[in-house]
C-alpha positions as semicolon CSV with decimal commas, in nm:
position;residue;x (nm);y (nm);z (nm)
1;M;0,417;-2,397;-0,535
2;Y;0,443;-2,425;-0,158
3;I;0,219;-2,421;0,149
4;L;0,311;-2,284;0,492
5;T;0,093;-2,407;0,778
6;D;0,018;-2,291;1,131
7;Y;-0,162;-2,576;1,305
8;F;-0,199;-2,381;1,630
9;L;-0,387;-2,092;1,467
10;K;-0,537;-2,327;1,205
11;F;-0,441;-2,148;0,885
12;G;-0,222;-2,182;0,579
13;I;-0,036;-1,956;0,338
14;T;0,048;-2,058;-0,016
15;V;0,335;-1,942;-0,236
16;D;0,282;-1,922;-0,614
17;P;-0,022;-2,156;-0,614
18;V;-0,036;-2,231;-0,985
19;E;-0,246;-2,542;-0,911
20;P;-0,509;-2,397;-0,678
21;E;-0,722;-2,712;-0,661
22;K;-0,436;-2,904;-0,500
23;V;-0,372;-2,626;-0,247
24;L;-0,737;-2,602;-0,147
25;E;-0,771;-2,980;-0,127
26;I;-0,468;-3,015;0,102
27;L;-0,579;-2,735;0,333
28;A;-0,935;-2,867;0,348
29;K;-0,805;-3,212;0,441
30;E;-0,596;-3,058;0,720
31;E;-0,892;-2,840;0,828
32;L;-0,691;-2,522;0,778
33;E;-0,813;-2,185;0,653
34;L;-0,627;-2,035;0,355
35;R;-0,540;-1,690;0,479
36;A;-0,301;-1,548;0,219
37;V;-0,125;-1,596;-0,113
38;I;0,227;-1,464;-0,163
39;T;0,341;-1,432;-0,523
40;T;0,701;-1,401;-0,638
41;H;0,626;-1,262;-0,984
42;H;0,358;-1,221;-1,249
43;H;0,442;-1,507;-1,487
44;F;0,150;-1,746;-1,536
45;D;0,339;-2,048;-1,402
46;H;0,357;-1,866;-1,067
47;A;0,054;-1,635;-1,053
48;G;-0,180;-1,832;-1,276
49;G;-0,384;-1,976;-0,989
50;N;-0,447;-1,648;-0,811
51;K;-0,772;-1,565;-0,988
52;Q;-0,935;-1,897;-0,904
53;I;-0,829;-1,869;-0,541
54;S;-0,959;-1,512;-0,517
55;E;-1,293;-1,628;-0,654
56;T;-1,308;-1,929;-0,420
57;V;-1,178;-1,782;-0,092
58;K;-1,365;-1,468;0,008
59;N;-1,149;-1,166;0,103
60;I;-0,822;-1,356;0,052
61;S;-0,509;-1,139;0,069
62;I;-0,282;-1,177;-0,234
63;Y;0,062;-1,021;-0,192
64;G;0,319;-0,938;-0,459
65;G;0,550;-0,670;-0,588
66;D;0,411;-0,614;-0,937
67;D;0,080;-0,467;-1,058
68;R;0,077;-0,732;-1,334
69;I;0,017;-1,008;-1,078
70;D;-0,332;-1,146;-1,127
71;S;-0,584;-1,060;-0,850
72;L;-0,322;-0,869;-0,648
73;T;-0,471;-0,708;-0,336
74;K;-0,161;-0,592;-0,149
75;K;0,147;-0,460;-0,330
76;V;0,468;-0,494;-0,128
77;C;0,803;-0,316;-0,144
78;H;1,164;-0,399;-0,056
79;N;1,225;-0,479;0,312
80;E;0,854;-0,455;0,395
81;I;0,741;-0,693;0,668
82;I;0,414;-0,881;0,620
83;Q;0,252;-1,021;0,933
84;I;0,012;-1,312;0,888
85;G;-0,091;-1,459;1,221
86;D;0,230;-1,482;1,421
87;L;0,440;-1,518;1,107
88;L;0,662;-1,229;0,995
89;I;0,763;-1,240;0,629
90;K;1,025;-1,003;0,490
91;C;0,985;-0,897;0,127
92;L;1,306;-0,873;-0,077
93;H;1,281;-0,697;-0,413
94;T;1,501;-0,897;-0,651
95;P;1,447;-0,757;-1,001
96;C;1,590;-0,907;-1,319
97;H;1,390;-1,215;-1,418
98;T;1,100;-0,972;-1,393
99;S;1,115;-0,610;-1,281
100;G;0,876;-0,670;-0,992
101;H;1,015;-1,000;-0,864
102;V;1,004;-1,043;-0,486
103;C;1,156;-1,314;-0,267
104;Y;1,008;-1,383;0,077
105;Y;1,228;-1,443;0,382
106;I;1,124;-1,581;0,721
107;E;1,370;-1,569;1,010
108;G;1,452;-1,885;1,198
109;D;1,410;-1,962;1,566
110;A;1,528;-2,222;1,815
111;S;1,344;-2,502;1,634
112;H;1,344;-2,389;1,269
113;E;1,607;-2,269;1,024
114;P;1,536;-1,947;0,833
115;I;1,371;-2,001;0,496
116;C;1,335;-1,803;0,176
117;F;1,108;-1,849;-0,124
118;T;1,318;-1,737;-0,419
119;G;1,083;-1,785;-0,715
120;D;1,281;-1,757;-1,037
121;T;1,569;-1,547;-0,902
122;L;1,780;-1,817;-0,735
123;F;1,774;-2,185;-0,828
124;I;1,988;-2,467;-0,696
125;S;2,322;-2,412;-0,873
126;G;2,168;-2,148;-1,100
127;C;1,964;-1,833;-1,141
128;G;1,673;-1,712;-1,351
129;R;1,691;-1,572;-1,702
130;F;1,728;-1,197;-1,739
131;F;1,391;-1,129;-1,903
132;E;1,335;-0,779;-1,765
133;G;1,670;-0,683;-1,622
134;S;2,043;-0,673;-1,673
135;A;2,343;-0,860;-1,539
136;K;2,388;-0,574;-1,294
137;D;2,033;-0,626;-1,168
138;M;2,087;-0,999;-1,116
139;L;2,418;-0,934;-0,943
140;Q;2,249;-0,698;-0,698
141;S;1,959;-0,938;-0,642
142;L;2,185;-1,237;-0,578
143;N;2,398;-1,026;-0,344
144;I;2,084;-0,965;-0,137
145;L;2,013;-1,337;-0,117
146;S;2,372;-1,448;-0,058
147;A;2,387;-1,212;0,242
148;L;2,115;-1,412;0,420
149;P;2,226;-1,647;0,701
150;L;2,420;-1,941;0,562
151;N;2,174;-2,193;0,706
152;T;1,880;-2,032;0,524
153;K;1,688;-2,300;0,337
154;F;1,559;-2,169;0,008
155;Y;1,271;-2,300;-0,196
156;C;1,288;-2,207;-0,563
157;G;1,022;-2,194;-0,831
158;H;1,157;-2,472;-1,056
159;E;1,368;-2,782;-1,013
160;Y;1,639;-2,740;-1,275
161;T;1,896;-2,886;-1,039
162;L;2,054;-3,160;-1,251
163;N;2,108;-2,946;-1,560
164;N;2,232;-2,656;-1,349
165;L;2,489;-2,875;-1,177
166;K;2,611;-3,011;-1,508
167;F;2,666;-2,653;-1,620
168;A;2,842;-2,572;-1,291
169;L;3,072;-2,868;-1,351
170;S;3,158;-2,735;-1,697
171;V;3,251;-2,402;-1,535
172;E;3,452;-2,555;-1,250
173;P;3,546;-2,914;-1,344
174;N;3,779;-2,941;-1,045
175;N;3,526;-2,825;-0,787
176;E;3,473;-3,124;-0,557
177;E;3,162;-2,962;-0,408
178;V;2,993;-2,969;-0,748
179;L;3,086;-3,335;-0,800
180;Q;2,956;-3,436;-0,458
181;K;2,630;-3,244;-0,502
182;L;2,582;-3,393;-0,848
183;K;2,609;-3,745;-0,706
184;I;2,363;-3,665;-0,428
185;V;2,113;-3,518;-0,673
186;E;2,140;-3,810;-0,915
187;E;2,067;-4,052;-0,630
188;K;1,770;-3,844;-0,515
189;L;1,627;-3,836;-0,865
190;K;1,663;-4,215;-0,895
191;R;1,453;-4,243;-0,578
192;Q;1,209;-3,984;-0,717
193;E;1,285;-3,749;-0,428
194;P;1,286;-3,369;-0,453
195;T;1,621;-3,192;-0,475
196;V;1,477;-2,877;-0,317
197;P;1,557;-2,713;-0,077
198;S;1,919;-2,611;-0,069
199;T;2,086;-2,359;0,162
200;I;2,266;-2,034;0,096
201;G;2,581;-2,183;0,248
202;E;2,572;-2,477;0,007
203;E;2,514;-2,255;-0,295
204;L;2,820;-2,047;-0,219
205;K;3,024;-2,366;-0,265
206;Y;2,899;-2,471;-0,609
207;N;2,660;-2,220;-0,769
208;P;2,872;-2,037;-1,030
209;F;2,641;-1,733;-1,021
210;L;2,734;-1,685;-0,655
211;R;3,106;-1,747;-0,712
212;L;3,206;-1,453;-0,929
213;D;3,505;-1,382;-0,705
214;K;3,658;-1,724;-0,770
215;K;3,955;-1,746;-1,005
216;S;3,815;-2,057;-1,172
217;V;3,494;-1,876;-1,269
218;Q;3,687;-1,573;-1,390
219;L;3,909;-1,792;-1,606
220;Y;3,606;-1,967;-1,755
221;T;3,435;-1,640;-1,850
222;K;3,759;-1,456;-1,935
223;E;3,625;-1,164;-1,732
224;V;3,718;-1,005;-1,399
225;N;3,445;-0,743;-1,354
226;P;3,157;-0,899;-1,156
227;T;2,886;-0,761;-1,386
228;A;3,072;-0,882;-1,694
229;I;3,121;-1,225;-1,536
230;M;2,749;-1,245;-1,457
231;A;2,657;-1,151;-1,815
232;A;2,900;-1,405;-1,959
233;L;2,781;-1,685;-1,731
234;R;2,419;-1,621;-1,826
235;K;2,507;-1,630;-2,196
236;F;2,700;-1,955;-2,154
237;K;2,416;-2,110;-1,953
238;D;2,155;-2,002;-2,211
239;D;2,358;-2,182;-2,478
240;F;2,441;-2,486;-2,262
């Protein structure tokens, strides 16, 4: 659950507001109007607050890529650009976790890095389960995300970072990037700090699901075909 704010135009946008009371309280405190909801997918832990927001905020726009999303008002498609105020948001269809999953990308400028809200497609050092898609689908979806600028900060739907990194270390025990990231994350957790966001550039160094071309990952899975590697990694992670 995230909030984007525009203090000049006095409005906010929320991503997957599963706790709508908190969102509305924060925006009210900041004297900002809630103008839109963008939803990554229909699962209750992402779209479960939409109905309450739609009942509370008159004529609110609720965006998403799946008709199953509660209170959806505007269905989006791949590469569609949403404009909210001065903000341009690019919709990236990333099916697999769910068939209608969409990630939302905002280009950077001189003062801000690009950002992407990845829902349950890409996690720090991991990816989402294949509930409604195949390994081929996830491969294609992650290829879309890994092609974003390397400095893109991404904000995922869950913070599974520690467990994901432990799995990554089991896949590539000699990967120094995994070891360094694991230490950083453990220290952050001790201080009760969030481990999100990460960047696309960082993930390419230690996320096994983005490293299918690496010999170490191929040896671990005993596969060389990218789709087969993806399927094997997911199976190993599910059993981890």
